[in-house]
N, C-alpha and C positions, 0 to 999 in steps of 0.2 A: 566358677569364673565370673568375672563381672567387667563392667566398663565404667564410663565416666558418670558424673553426678547429674542430677536434675535440679535446677535452681528452684528453691522453695518459693520464690516470687514469680516465676514464670508460669504462664498458663499451661496446664497439662495438655499433651497432644490428644487428638480425638480421631475416631474412626480407624482407618488403616494405619495412620501414623502412630496411634496408641498401641496397637498390636505389634507394630514394628519395633517401638521402643521396648516393649515387654519381651520381644525376642532377643534383645541385646545384640544388635548386629556387630558391635565392636569385639564380641567374643569369637566371631566366626574365623578370624585368622588361626585360632587354635584348632579348628576343624580342618582347615585347608593345609596347614603345615605338615601334619603327619602323612597325608596322602601324597603331597608333593615329594617329601623325602623318600617315602616308600616307592614311589614311581621312579625316582632317580636311581634307587638301588636296583629296580627291575631293568632299567636301561643298562646299567653297568653289567648285569647278568645276561644281556642280550635277550630279554624276555618281555619287552614292553608290549602291552596290549591296550590300546587306547580306550576301548569301550569299557574294559574292566576297571581302568583307572577312573573313568568318569562315574561308573557305578559306585566305586569305593568313595569317591568324593560326595556323591549323593547320600550315601549312608552316613558319612561323617557329619555332613551339614545337618541332615535331618535329626540325628541324635543330639547334636549340640543344641539346636533350637528346642527339641523336645525336653532336654535336661533343663534348659533355662526356664521354660514354662512350668515344668514339674517342680523346680525349686521355688519358683514364684508362688505356685499353688500351695505347696506343703508348708513353706515358711510363713505364708500369709495366714493360713488357717490356724497355725500354731501361735501366731502373734509375734513371731521372731522379728518380723520386718516393721513393727510398729514404730520403732525409733531408729530406723536405718539411716546411715549416713550416705550411702551410695546411690545408684541409679534408681529410676522409677520402678516400682513394683506394682503390678496390676491389682493383685488381691490386697496387699498391704495398704495401698492407697485408697482402696474402696472404689476404684474406677470401673472395675470389671468384676462380675460375680465369680466366686470361686469355682462354681461348676463349669463355667465356660472356659476358664483357664485350664482346668483339669482336662476338659475335652480336647483342647488344643494340644496339650502335652501328650496325651494318649494318641492323638492323630499323627503327630510328627514322629513319635516313637514307632507307631505302626508302619509309617511310611519307610522309616529306616529299616525296619524288620523285613518289609517286602523287598526292598532293594538288596538287602543282605541275602534274602532267600534266592534271589536271582543269581547272586555271586556263588552261593553254595551249590546251586543246581548245576552251574557250569564249571565247578572246580572240584569240590569234595564234600560229602555229606556232613563230616564232623565240624565243618564251619558253622553249622546250625547251633552247635553247643556253645561256640564262641559268641555267636550272635545273641543267644538267649542270656548268657552271662552278662553281656554288655547292656541289654535291655533291663535286666534285673538291677544292675548297678546304677543305671540311669534313674530308675524310679526310687530306689531305696536310699539314695544319697541323702535326701532330706524327707522322703516319704515313708509310709509304713509305720508300724508301731515302734520300731527301734532303728531309726535312721543312722547309718554308720557315719554320715557326715557330722553328726553330733557326738561321735565317739572317736575323734582324732584319726579317722581313717580316710578322710577325703583325699589327702595328698597321695596315698597309696593307690586309690582308685584312678585318679587322674594320671598318675605315672603309667599305670598298666594300660588303661583303655584309650587315653589320648596320647600315649607315647608308644610303648612296646607293641601292644596289640594292633593299634591303628597302622603304624609304620610297617611292622613285619607282616601284618595281614594284607596290606596293600601290595607289598612285594609278592607274597605267597600266591595271591589269586592270579597274578600275571605269570610267574615263573614256576609255581608249584613246588617251591622249596624254600627253606629258611636259610637266608644268606647271612654271612657275618657282617656285611655292610648294613643290611637292614636292621640287625640287632643293635649295632653301635649307633646308627642314626636314631633308632627308637629310644635309646637311653638319653641321647642329647635332646631330642624333641620333648620327651617326657619330663626331663629335668626342668626345661623352661616352662612347660605347661604347669608343673608343680609350683614354680616360682611365682606365676600369676596368682595362684590360689593362696600361696603363703603371704604375698603382699596384701591380698584381699582380707585374709583372716587377721593379719597384723593390724590393719586398719580397724577391724571390728572387735578387737579383744574386749574392750569395755562393755559394748552392748551385748556381745555374746555371753559374757559372764552373767549379766543380768537376766538374759534369756535362758540360762542354764544350757547353753550350747557349748559343749566341750570340744572345741576344735584343737588341732595340734598346736596352734599358736597359743591358745589358752593354757594348755598343759606345759608348753615349753617356757612360756613367759616372753616378755618383750625382747630382752637382750638376746636370748638364744634363738628366737624366731628371726631376728635380723641377721644373725650369723648364718642361719640355715639358708636364707635367701641367697647370700653370697656364695655359699657352698654349691647350691644348685646351678648358679651361673658358671662357676668354675668347672662343674661336671660337664656342662655343654661344651666349654672350651676344650676340655680334655678329650671328649669324643671326637671333635673335629681333628685334633692333632693325631689321635689314634687312627682315624680313617685315612689321614694323610700318610701315615707311616705304613699302614697295612694294605691300602687299596690304591690311592692315587694322591699325589701332592695337590691336585686340583681341589680336593676336599677342603683345603684351607680357605676356600672362598666362603665357607660357612662363617668364618670369623668376621665377615662384614657386619655381623650383628653386634660386634663388640661396642661400638660407640653408644648404641642405644642401651645396651646392658650396663655400661659404665654409668650412664645417666641414672638408671634405676638404682644401682648400687650406692651412688653418692647420696641420693635422697634417703634410702633406707638406713644407711649407716650414719646419717646426720641426726637421727633421732626423731624425724618427722612423724607426726601422728595424725589420726583422723583424716579429714579431707585433704591434707597435704600429701597423703600417700596415694590419692586417686590417680595422679599422672603416672605413677609407677606402674599401675595396672595396664594402662594403654601402651607405655613404652616397652614393657616386658612382652606384651602380646605382639607388638610389631617386631620386636627383637626375635621372638620365636619364629615368626613368618620369614624374616630376612635370613635367619639361620637356616631354615629349611630350604628356601629358594636358592641360597648360595650353595648349599650342599647338593641340591638337585642339579644345579648347573655344573658344579664340579664333577659329579659322578657321570653326567652326560658327556662332558668333554673328555672324560677318561676313555 
């Protein structure tokens, strides 16, 4: 996932501002959204535990920042970011040594692991296996000898870990059961999280081909990638309708995300390329957060 551009003529940030830019704070709604939706499902099941919800949020935020730094490091040392269109990259720009970015990535991933350990210790031991899988997926997305993000599996991972696992897991640590509401919410949130990555990879098709990075967008091609984005948005709409039919009509509050989603769909289906797609990343990220918060409110009202 990514955020907005850095102007080539602007002075690069320095100090803390540089590291903050490298953490890509505009991606953080994708970490907040699944925890919010999962907590709403916990409230619906009369099992809300505030401190576990906060721990889950800490895990999600730490992993998101860790993934961002890990991708910055791995893509930077491979040279994938040398001609990048999108936001500032610490290693690719040469502003920060690769070893320091790697240390930051491992530090945030370790923090997420420790917070997850606390949740597992107060819930059930097998959550450690889920946490280990999430940490492994975070690092090997673009890292390691055979990164799966270079083999068209990025969207699968995002859907699983920033959708189903994050939402269902947030509900489970509070109510200690898998609920149908959390599964449906996980599908909706995961679909929109995927849509962010699809828009990002659509923008980067040309440069990814040159870097031998075989994303799903590279394999599908331009036209089918645009159609896939639209399908993912429709999946989110469908889950809100399904939750309204099976749980509570208040779940339709999730559809407050529709105006933002329509904005993204219009740009994607217009044939926009390169930097013209960057606003879609931001609008889709905000749409995901609005979807999750609207759904959370609806489930709480129920």
